C-alpha positions in Angstrom: -11.1 5.3 12.4 -10.1 9.0 12.3 -7.0 8.8 10.1 -4.9 6.2 8.4 -1.3 7.3 8.7 0.8 4.1 8.9 0.4 0.4 9.6 2.7 0.2 12.6 0.0 1.7 14.9 -2.8 -0.4 13.4 -4.1 -3.0 15.8 -4.9 -6.5 14.8 -8.6 -5.9 15.1 -8.4 -2.6 13.0 -6.4 -4.3 10.3 -8.8 -7.2 10.1 -11.8 -4.9 10.0 -10.4 -3.0 7.0 -9.7 -6.2 5.1 -13.2 -7.6 5.9 -14.9 -4.4 4.8 -12.7 -4.5 1.6 -14.2 -8.0 1.0 -17.6 -6.4 1.1 -16.5 -3.7 -1.3 -15.0 -6.2 -3.6 -18.3 -8.1 -3.8 -20.0 -4.9 -4.9 -17.5 -4.4 -7.8 -18.7 -7.6 -9.4 -22.2 -6.2 -9.9 -23.4 -4.6 -13.1 -23.8 -1.3 -11.3 -20.7 -0.8 -9.1 -21.5 2.6 -7.6 -22.7 2.8 -4.0 -24.5 5.9 -2.5 -22.5 5.6 0.8 -20.4 8.8 0.6 -22.9 11.0 -1.3 -22.3 14.6 -0.3 -18.8 14.0 1.0 -15.7 15.6 -0.6 -12.4 13.7 -1.0 -9.3 15.7 -2.0 -6.3 13.9 -3.6 -3.4 16.0 -2.5 -0.3 14.8 -4.4 3.0 16.5 -3.9 4.7 13.6 -5.7 3.7 12.0 -9.0 1.8 8.7 -8.8 -0.7 8.0 -11.5 -1.5 4.5 -10.2 -2.2 5.4 -6.6 -4.1 8.6 -7.4 -6.4 7.0 -10.0 -7.0 4.1 -7.5 -8.1 6.5 -4.8 -10.2 8.5 -7.3 -12.0 5.4 -8.5 -12.6 4.3 -4.9 -14.1 7.7 -3.9 -16.2 7.9 -7.0 -17.6 4.4 -6.6 -18.8 5.5 -3.2 -20.4 8.5 -4.8 -18.1 11.1 -3.1 -17.1 14.3 -4.9 -13.4 14.2 -5.8 -10.9 17.1 -6.2 -7.5 16.2 -7.6 -4.8 18.6 -6.4 -1.3 18.3 -8.0 1.5 20.3 -6.5 3.1 20.9 -10.0 1.9 24.1 -11.5 0.0 25.0 -8.3 0.6 27.6 -5.6 2.8 25.0 -3.9 5.3 25.3 -6.7 5.2 29.1 -6.0 6.2 28.6 -2.4 2.8 28.0 -0.6 3.3 26.0 2.6 1.5 22.8 3.7 -0.3 24.9 6.3 -1.6 27.3 3.7 -2.7 24.5 1.4 -4.5 22.7 4.3 -6.3 25.8 5.3 -7.5 26.3 1.7 -8.9 22.7 1.7 -10.6 23.4 5.0 -12.3 26.4 3.6 -13.4 24.3 0.6 -15.1 21.8 3.0 -12.9 18.8 2.4 -14.1 15.7 4.4 -11.1 13.6 3.7 -7.6 14.4 2.3 -5.5 11.7 0.6 -2.0 13.0 0.7 1.3 11.8 -0.9 4.3 13.8 0.0 8.1 13.5 -0.4 8.7 14.3 3.3 8.4 11.5 5.8 5.8 12.6 8.5 3.9 15.1 6.3 0.6 13.3 6.6 0.9 13.1 10.4 1.7 16.8 10.5 -1.4 17.5 8.5 -3.6 15.2 10.7 -2.3 16.5 14.1 -1.7 20.2 13.3 -5.3 21.4 13.8 -5.1 23.1 10.4 -7.8 20.9 9.0 -10.7 18.8 10.5 -10.8 16.3 7.6 -9.7 12.7 7.9 -6.2 12.1 6.5 -5.1 9.1 4.5 -1.4 8.6 3.9 -0.9 7.7 0.3 2.9 7.5 0.7 5.3 9.8 2.6 9.0 9.8 1.8 10.5 6.4 2.7 8.3 6.1 5.7 4.9 4.5 5.0 2.3 3.5 2.4 -0.4 1.9 4.5 -3.0 1.3 1.8 -0.4 -0.5 -0.4 0.4 -2.9 2.5 -3.3 -3.4 3.1 -4.0 -4.3 -0.5 -1.0 -6.6 -0.5 -2.3 -8.4 2.6 -5.8 -8.5 1.1 -4.3 -10.1 -2.1 -2.3 -12.7 -0.1 -5.4 -13.6 2.0 -7.6 -13.9 -1.0 -5.1 -16.2 -2.8 -4.7 -18.3 0.3 -8.3 -18.5 1.7 -10.4 -17.7 -1.4 -14.1 -17.1 -0.6 -13.5 -18.1 3.0 -11.2 -15.0 3.6 -13.5 -13.0 5.9 -12.2 -13.0 9.5 -9.0 -14.8 8.6 -5.5 -13.5 9.3 -2.2 -14.6 7.8 -1.0 -16.8 10.7 1.9 -19.0 9.7 2.3 -17.7 6.1 5.8 -16.9 4.9 6.3 -13.7 3.0 9.7 -12.8 1.5 10.3 -9.2 0.4 13.1 -8.7 -2.1 15.0 -5.6 -3.3 15.4 -2.0 -2.5 14.2 -2.1 1.2 16.2 0.9 2.1 14.2 3.4 0.0 10.9 1.4 0.2 7.9 2.7 2.2 6.0 -0.2 0.8 8.4 -2.7 2.5 8.2 -0.9 5.8 4.4 -0.8 5.8 4.2 -4.4 4.8 6.6 -5.6 7.5 4.5 -4.1 10.3 1.1 -5.1 8.9 2.0 -8.6 7.8 3.6 -9.4 11.2 0.6 -8.0 13.0 -1.6 -10.4 11.0 0.6 -13.3 11.9 2.9 -13.7 8.9 6.6 -14.5 9.1 8.5 -11.8 7.0 11.9 -12.2 5.5 13.8 -9.4 3.8 16.3 -10.1 1.0 18.6 -7.4 -0.4 22.1 -6.4 -1.1 23.7 -5.2 2.2 23.8 -1.7 0.9 20.0 -1.6 0.5 19.2 -2.9 4.0 18.2 -0.1 6.5 20.6 0.4 9.5 17.8 0.0 12.0 16.5 -3.3 10.6 17.6 -5.1 13.8 14.6 -3.4 15.4 12.1 -4.8 12.9 10.3 -8.1 13.4 12.0 -9.7 10.4 14.6 -12.1 9.3 17.3 -10.7 6.9 19.0 -12.6 4.1 21.3 -11.6 1.4 21.0 -14.5 -1.1 17.8 -14.8 -3.1 18.3 -18.4 -4.0 18.6 -19.4 -0.3 15.4 -17.4 0.4 13.5 -19.2 -2.3 14.8 -22.5 -1.0 13.1 -21.7 2.3 9.7 -22.0 0.4 8.0 -18.7 0.8 4.2 -18.5 0.3 4.5 -15.1 -1.3 7.5 -13.5 -2.9 7.2 -9.7 -3.2 9.7 -8.0 -5.6 10.3 -4.3 -4.9 11.0 -1.7 -7.5 14.6 -0.5 -7.6 14.1 3.3 -6.9 16.8 4.7 -9.1 15.3 8.2 -8.7 16.0 8.1 -4.9 19.6 6.8 -5.3 22.4 9.3 -5.2 25.2 6.7 -4.8 26.3 3.4 -6.2 24.3 0.9 -4.1 25.2 -2.0 -6.5 27.8 -2.4 -9.3 25.5 -2.5 -12.3 21.9 -3.1 -13.1 22.9 -6.3 -14.9 24.7 -7.5 -11.8 21.7 -6.6 -9.6 19.4 -8.5 -11.9 21.7 -11.6 -11.9 21.9 -11.8 -8.1 18.6 -10.4 -6.8 16.2 -10.4 -9.8 13.4 -12.9 -10.3 14.2 -14.6 -13.6 12.6 -17.6 -15.3 14.9 -20.1 -13.4 14.1 -18.7 -10.0 10.4 -18.6 -10.9 10.5 -22.3 -11.8 12.2 -23.1 -8.5 9.4 -21.5 -6.3 7.3 -24.1 -4.5 3.9 -24.9 -5.9 1.2 -22.5 -4.7 3.5 -19.6 -3.9 2.7 -16.3 -5.5 4.7 -13.5 -7.1 3.9 -9.9 -6.1 5.0 -6.4 -7.1 3.7 -3.0 -6.0 4.4 -1.4 -9.3 5.5 0.2 -11.5 7.8 -2.6 -12.5 11.3 -2.4 -14.0 11.0 -5.4 -16.3 14.3 -7.1 -16.8 15.8 -5.5 -13.6 14.1 -6.8 -10.5 11.6 -9.0 -12.3 11.6 -10.7 -15.7 8.7 -10.6 -18.2 8.1 -14.3 -17.6 7.6 -13.8 -13.9 5.5 -10.6 -14.2 3.2 -12.3 -16.7 3.0 -15.8 -15.2 0.0 -17.4 -13.6 1.7 -17.0 -10.2 1.8 -13.2 -10.6 -0.8 -11.1 -8.7 0.3 -7.8 -10.1 -3.1 -7.0 -11.8 -5.0 -8.5 -8.9 -3.2 -6.1 -6.6 -4.3 -3.1 -8.8 -8.0 -4.3 -8.7 -7.8 -5.1 -5.0 -6.4 -1.6 -4.3 -9.7 0.0 -5.3 -11.7 -2.3 -2.9 -9.2 -1.6 0.0 -9.3 2.1 -0.6 -13.1 2.1 -0.8 -13.0 0.3 2.6 -10.6 2.9 4.1 -12.7 5.9 2.9 -15.9 4.2 4.1 -14.5 3.6 7.6 -13.0 7.1 7.7 -16.2 8.9 6.6 -19.1 6.6 7.2 -18.0 3.8 9.4 -18.5 5.5 12.7 -21.8 6.9 11.7 -23.0 3.5 10.6 -21.9 2.0 13.9 -23.7 4.6 15.9 -26.9 4.1 13.8 -26.7 0.4 14.6 -26.4 1.2 18.3 -29.4 3.5 18.1 -31.5 0.7 16.5 -30.9 -1.6 19.4 
């Protein structure tokens, strides 16, 4: 794997390999000493043009547990805020000897530009670009669903036949887009539920079913219900009458939580707007996987960095041993 830019171009075998390696990484995190020497001598740069404490810390923890050196680069207060271009920043990182760049950017396509421009030889991981993609979030969500469904027998298993319902602000959500493509590649049936104003215009081209009534969607017995954060900071128009009205019609409250079928799980990519798209009862219930998703995110990102920086080398060494 050279780069991880989106989930739409991930093959079934590539996606399954990442999830299986993440299982191995998860196993190592139960040990007393969780650090591995795998990426000793490698440098991973977290290049964040948008704020994201949760994702940045997760990538930092993943790199450090693989013994990589980590450089955190925030655009605020840096040369970027003084007008430096992405090209100038990339060439600076190249001169520093970066082996991998984890980039979050407000512009859709910025990670692909970085990966294909020739400005830098490092592997590029997309940590979220505009409303386009967030591949490691989708991978950790798939990992969480698989773990809850198959338990210790997860390795090598896909999500064939599972029903996943994604609810909320699909229009502004790179998480929803990445999940749609990855989950369907792995065999899941995906349903989107949202107000008509928060459904993308091109959704007819997606491999999904679209519904507008959350109660009807819950009655269809999903195996996983993923609540999306309402991204008020990306909204410059009135997409729904009031927050109270949104919560009443599309929020996961105690009543809807109780009507979910036995065994179904509640997911949220975080950060949560408690009382808006999800109630405290739902967020803190036994069905909730919110904290599991955070923990699994470290294992999945360890797997991605390993495959990016050591996977090919390890594969070639195995070939040489034959």
